[in-house]
C-alpha positions in Angstrom: 115.6 213.4 86.0 112.7 211.5 87.3 109.2 212.8 86.5 106.0 212.1 88.4 102.5 212.7 87.2 102.3 215.6 89.7 105.5 217.1 88.2 103.8 217.1 84.8 100.6 218.5 86.1 102.3 221.3 88.0 104.6 222.2 85.2 104.1 225.8 84.0 105.3 227.1 80.7 106.0 230.7 79.8 103.6 232.3 77.4 104.9 233.8 74.2 103.3 235.3 71.3 102.1 232.8 68.9 102.6 230.0 71.4 100.7 226.8 71.7 97.0 226.7 72.8 97.2 226.7 76.5 94.2 224.5 76.9 95.5 221.9 74.4 98.8 221.8 76.2 97.1 221.4 79.6 94.8 218.7 78.2 97.8 216.9 76.7 99.8 217.2 80.0 96.8 215.7 81.8 96.8 212.8 79.4 100.5 212.3 79.8 100.2 212.5 83.6 97.4 209.9 83.5 99.4 207.6 81.2 102.5 208.1 83.4 100.5 207.5 86.6 99.0 204.3 85.0 102.5 203.2 84.0 103.8 203.9 87.5 101.0 202.0 89.1 101.5 199.2 86.6 105.2 199.3 87.3 104.5 199.2 91.1 102.1 196.4 90.6 104.6 194.4 88.6 107.4 195.2 91.1 105.1 193.8 93.9 104.4 190.7 91.8 108.1 190.4 91.1 108.9 190.7 94.8 106.2 188.1 95.6 107.5 185.8 92.9 111.1 186.3 94.1 109.8 185.3 97.6 108.0 182.3 96.2 111.1 181.3 94.2 113.2 181.6 97.4 110.7 179.4 99.2 110.7 176.9 96.4 114.5 176.9 96.4 114.5 176.3 100.1 112.0 173.4 99.6 114.1 172.1 96.8 117.2 172.2 99.1 115.2 170.5 101.8 113.9 167.8 99.4 117.4 167.3 98.0 118.9 167.0 101.5 116.0 164.6 102.4 116.6 162.6 99.2 120.3 162.4 99.9 119.7 161.4 103.5 117.2 158.8 102.4 119.6 157.4 99.8 122.4 157.2 102.5 120.0 155.6 104.9 118.8 153.2 102.2 122.4 152.4 101.4 123.2 151.9 105.1 120.2 149.6 105.5 121.2 147.6 102.5 124.8 147.3 103.8 123.6 146.3 107.2 121.2 143.7 105.7 124.0 142.3 103.6 126.3 142.1 106.6 123.5 140.5 108.7 122.7 138.0 105.9 126.4 137.1 105.7 126.5 136.6 109.5 123.3 134.5 109.3 124.8 132.4 106.5 128.1 132.0 108.4 126.2 130.9 111.5 124.1 128.5 109.5 127.3 127.1 107.9 128.9 126.7 111.3 125.8 125.0 112.7 125.5 122.8 109.6 129.2 121.8 110.0 128.6 121.1 113.7 125.5 119.0 112.9 127.4 117.1 110.2 130.3 116.5 112.6 127.9 115.3 115.3 126.2 113.0 112.8 129.6 111.6 111.7 130.6 111.1 115.3 127.2 109.5 116.1 127.5 107.3 113.1 131.0 106.1 114.3 129.6 105.5 117.8 126.7 103.5 116.4 129.0 101.5 114.1 131.2 100.7 117.1 128.2 99.8 119.2 126.9 97.5 116.4 130.3 95.8 116.2 130.3 95.3 120.0 126.7 94.0 119.8 127.7 91.6 117.0 130.7 90.4 119.0 128.5 90.0 122.1 125.9 88.1 120.1 128.6 85.7 118.8 129.8 85.3 122.4 126.2 84.6 123.6 125.6 82.2 120.7 128.8 80.4 121.6 127.8 80.3 125.2 124.4 78.9 124.3 126.0 76.3 122.0 128.4 75.4 124.8 125.5 75.2 127.2 123.5 73.1 124.9 126.4 70.8 124.3 126.9 70.6 128.0 123.2 69.8 128.5 123.4 67.3 125.7 126.3 65.6 127.3 124.5 65.8 130.6 121.4 64.2 129.1 123.5 61.6 127.4 125.2 60.9 130.7 121.7 60.6 132.3 120.6 58.2 129.6 123.8 56.1 130.0 123.2 56.1 133.7 119.5 55.1 133.0 120.7 52.3 130.7 123.3 51.2 133.3 120.6 51.4 136.0 118.2 49.3 133.8 120.9 46.8 133.3 121.5 46.6 136.9 117.8 46.2 137.6 117.5 43.6 134.9 120.3 41.7 136.4 119.0 42.0 139.8 115.8 40.4 138.8 
């Protein structure tokens, strides 16, 4: 049975001979009613606080869930960024290796071309040197021929005198 302060105050007792002092009983009932009322108010206050705290707890749990989900999402996003960065760096490295290999191959081909060109130029120089030597020899022979002709002409002039 649930008692309220009003139930206690409105409670009537039958009177008997040699019973309790009516005033003391009423006074005591009033004290009990006040204590009970204070307890009920305190209980109601505590219940309200409990409800508020439950609501706060629920909100905090929701926040915690949101934060947990956000953290998980951030971790996934961070992992994806890291993986993408690794893939991109691997691609950049591969491209650099391919370009480096192409540059090296071009340099090797250019070196071969230059070596061939140097060989051709050396050969051409030897040809030119030989042509110059032949030309000089021809000029020398021509000069010697002119000198012989001059000597022969001087002999003829000397004899003609």
